[in-house]
C-alpha positions as CSV (number, residue, x, y, z in Angstrom):
1,M,96.5,104.7,118.8
2,T,97.1,104.0,115.1
3,K,96.8,100.4,114.0
4,V,99.5,99.5,111.6
5,F,99.4,96.3,109.5
6,L,102.9,94.8,109.1
7,D,103.7,93.3,105.7
8,T,106.1,90.4,105.5
9,C,108.8,92.5,104.1
10,V,109.0,94.7,107.2
11,L,109.3,91.7,109.5
12,F,112.4,90.5,107.7
13,P,115.2,91.5,108.0
14,P,115.4,91.2,111.8
15,I,117.0,94.6,112.4
16,L,114.0,96.5,110.8
17,R,111.6,94.2,112.7
18,N,113.4,95.0,116.0
19,L,113.1,98.7,115.5
20,L,109.5,98.6,114.5
21,L,108.4,96.2,117.3
22,G,110.5,98.3,119.8
23,L,108.5,101.3,118.7
24,A,105.3,99.4,119.1
25,D,106.4,98.2,122.5
26,A,107.0,101.8,123.5
27,G,103.3,102.5,122.7
28,V,103.9,104.5,119.6
29,F,101.5,102.4,117.4
30,A,99.6,99.1,117.6
31,P,101.0,96.4,115.3
32,C,98.8,93.9,113.5
33,W,99.4,91.1,111.1
34,S,97.7,87.9,109.8
35,E,98.4,84.2,109.9
36,G,99.2,84.5,106.2
37,V,101.9,87.2,106.8
38,A,103.3,85.1,109.7
39,A,103.5,82.0,107.5
40,E,105.2,84.0,104.7
41,W,107.6,85.5,107.2
42,L,108.5,82.1,108.7
43,H,109.0,80.7,105.2
44,V,111.4,83.5,104.2
45,T,113.4,83.2,107.5
46,A,113.7,79.5,107.0
47,R,114.9,80.0,103.5
48,K,117.4,82.7,104.5
49,G,118.6,80.9,107.6
50,E,117.4,83.3,110.3
51,A,117.4,81.7,113.7
52,G,114.8,82.8,116.2
53,A,111.9,83.7,113.9
54,F,109.5,81.3,115.7
55,E,110.5,82.7,119.0
56,A,110.0,86.3,117.7
57,L,106.5,85.4,116.4
58,A,105.7,83.8,119.8
59,R,106.8,87.0,121.6
60,M,104.7,89.1,119.2
61,R,101.6,87.0,119.9
62,A,102.2,87.1,123.6
63,R,102.9,90.9,123.7
64,W,100.0,91.8,121.3
65,P,97.4,89.0,121.7
66,L,95.0,90.9,119.5
67,G,97.6,91.8,116.9
68,Q,97.1,88.7,114.7
69,G,93.9,89.4,112.9
70,P,91.5,87.5,110.6
71,A,92.4,86.8,106.9
72,G,89.6,88.9,105.4
73,A,88.2,88.4,101.9
74,P,91.1,88.5,99.4
75,E,89.0,87.3,96.5
76,R,87.2,90.7,96.4
77,L,90.3,92.8,95.9
78,D,92.1,94.2,92.9
79,L,95.9,94.7,93.2
80,P,98.7,94.6,90.6
81,D,100.0,91.3,92.2
82,A,97.3,88.7,93.1
83,A,99.8,87.3,95.7
84,D,99.3,90.4,97.8
85,H,95.5,90.2,98.0
86,H,95.8,88.3,101.3
87,V,97.8,91.2,102.8
88,L,95.3,93.9,101.9
89,A,92.4,91.7,102.9
90,A,93.9,91.1,106.4
91,A,94.8,94.8,106.8
92,I,91.2,95.7,106.1
93,A,89.9,93.0,108.4
94,T,92.1,94.1,111.3
95,G,90.9,97.7,110.9
96,A,94.4,99.0,110.3
97,Q,94.8,102.6,109.2
98,L,98.3,102.1,107.7
99,L,99.8,99.2,105.7
100,L,103.6,99.2,106.4
101,T,105.4,97.7,103.4
102,L,108.5,98.1,101.3
103,N,106.4,97.2,98.2
104,L,104.5,100.4,97.7
105,R,103.9,99.8,94.0
106,D,102.0,96.6,94.9
107,F,99.5,98.6,97.0
108,P,98.3,101.6,94.9
109,R,96.4,104.4,96.5
110,R,93.3,103.7,94.4
111,A,93.0,100.2,95.8
112,L,93.5,101.2,99.5
113,A,91.7,104.5,99.8
114,P,88.2,103.0,99.6
115,H,89.1,101.0,102.7
116,G,90.5,103.9,104.7
117,L,94.1,102.6,104.3
118,R,97.3,104.2,103.3
119,A,100.5,102.2,102.4
120,V,103.7,103.7,103.7
121,A,107.3,102.6,103.6
122,P,109.1,102.1,107.0
123,D,111.4,105.1,106.4
124,E,108.4,107.5,105.8
125,F,106.5,105.9,108.8
126,V,109.4,106.2,111.2
127,M,110.2,109.7,110.0
128,E,106.5,110.7,110.7
129,L,106.9,109.2,114.2
130,W,110.2,111.0,114.8
131,L,108.7,114.4,113.6
132,A,105.8,113.9,116.0
133,D,107.9,112.8,119.0
134,R,111.6,112.3,118.7
135,A,112.3,110.7,122.1
136,P,110.8,107.2,121.5
137,V,112.3,106.9,118.0
138,E,115.8,108.0,119.2
139,A,115.7,105.7,122.2
140,Q,114.7,102.7,120.1
141,V,117.4,103.5,117.5
142,A,120.0,103.7,120.3
143,Q,118.8,100.3,121.5
144,V,118.9,98.6,118.1
145,W,122.2,100.3,117.0
146,P,124.0,100.8,120.4
147,G,127.1,103.0,120.2
148,L,126.5,104.2,116.7
149,A,126.4,107.9,115.9
150,G,127.1,110.3,113.1
151,E,128.0,108.8,109.7
152,D,128.2,105.2,111.0
153,L,124.6,105.5,112.2
154,R,123.5,107.0,108.9
155,R,125.0,104.1,107.0
156,A,123.5,101.5,109.3
157,L,120.0,103.1,108.9
158,K,120.4,103.3,105.2
159,R,121.2,99.6,105.1
160,A,118.0,99.0,107.1
161,T,116.0,100.9,104.4
162,L,115.7,104.0,106.6
163,P,117.8,106.5,104.7
164,R,115.8,109.6,105.6
165,L,115.9,108.8,109.3
166,G,119.6,108.1,109.0
167,K,120.1,111.6,107.5
168,A,117.9,113.2,110.1
169,L,119.8,111.5,113.0
170,R,123.3,112.0,111.6
């Protein structure tokens, strides 16, 4: 099963997190994260007023007890933004194959390839999953966006940074 490291930006907003963790719960991939990512996520949610982030993190830790990996060695890495070193270091330390992020420019291929990692945006990732096996993706979309179909679903998925998936499911 593919190990996918979750960057902070895919854990917030909650709707995207719910879709991704639902897919992981269905056994489509194995999620991993670090204490640094969890701390950033909790900081963002507190600043933006999201209730339930601590509970969501507790559920993640309970569901995937090996999901939270070590911090790694961020001082040895070279990325455009030094604030992202901890993310790449933890992704390497967890043995992830994919780094799921909305900030692709911050994780250039030249920096990730030597570590066997590839950065992907959630839309590309979920589209790859859907093309491989539509049923779990469609079931999870129906659970996160119950009752939505057609153009309404496409718009909802676009707002959730999943425009290609929205177009495919429309």
